[in-house]
Steps between C-alpha positions, in 0.01 A plus 500: 500500500364850560667759279287814494410703807136395457592130495716544808215677679262217409745237632528691829121542523445127449762412759373741767138402446600136553668564836279780635177425683246779501306519826134604494446868589475563872652166596783545747717213615481400864833502681551299811700637790802272481630599842206592724728542802676799337256734322616832354332702773765374741789629286633824643743722315693760697661830409852354504413234241340756266794737545747223418304397189482860379875530560557202271312650203696505175555865406560400137140382455229727363216652698168322536145625438530720810778689318729471804853414395671229709779744588250740659328217690839386623593850619172561688468149641544622859191720465271263311585160648267535801187604303573235235532233769164613646332482157653158430391362839145630452495350151616160627253497790204597279605294198477804270764681295485871420408541132825688432699193610329294229624722218817441301684622194573209269736532207567222253871458433605352168746215562560340161309378200347156551436270203169314501 
């Protein structure tokens, strides 16, 4: 039984090394198109959908990396829904995401102490 922090860390390291497979550098997995009759480039998002989604944002959540609070996005949704829909449609048709959409703020939340 692991008692000290060091022993606990070693137990975790042994476990994760046993279940994790390290891929060689530069090796990317090949993904098959599971539904070739419906590729992403055929998905079209319109202004009304974006506006509705922005209207459903939770105002009690914190802002993201763009530093735009959900309440502000909700209030200006009529003005930004059309350009956002255009950007999303271009992204889907080209298969590329804007770099800013790949960023996130991640915060670990302590739940409770777990015994090992």
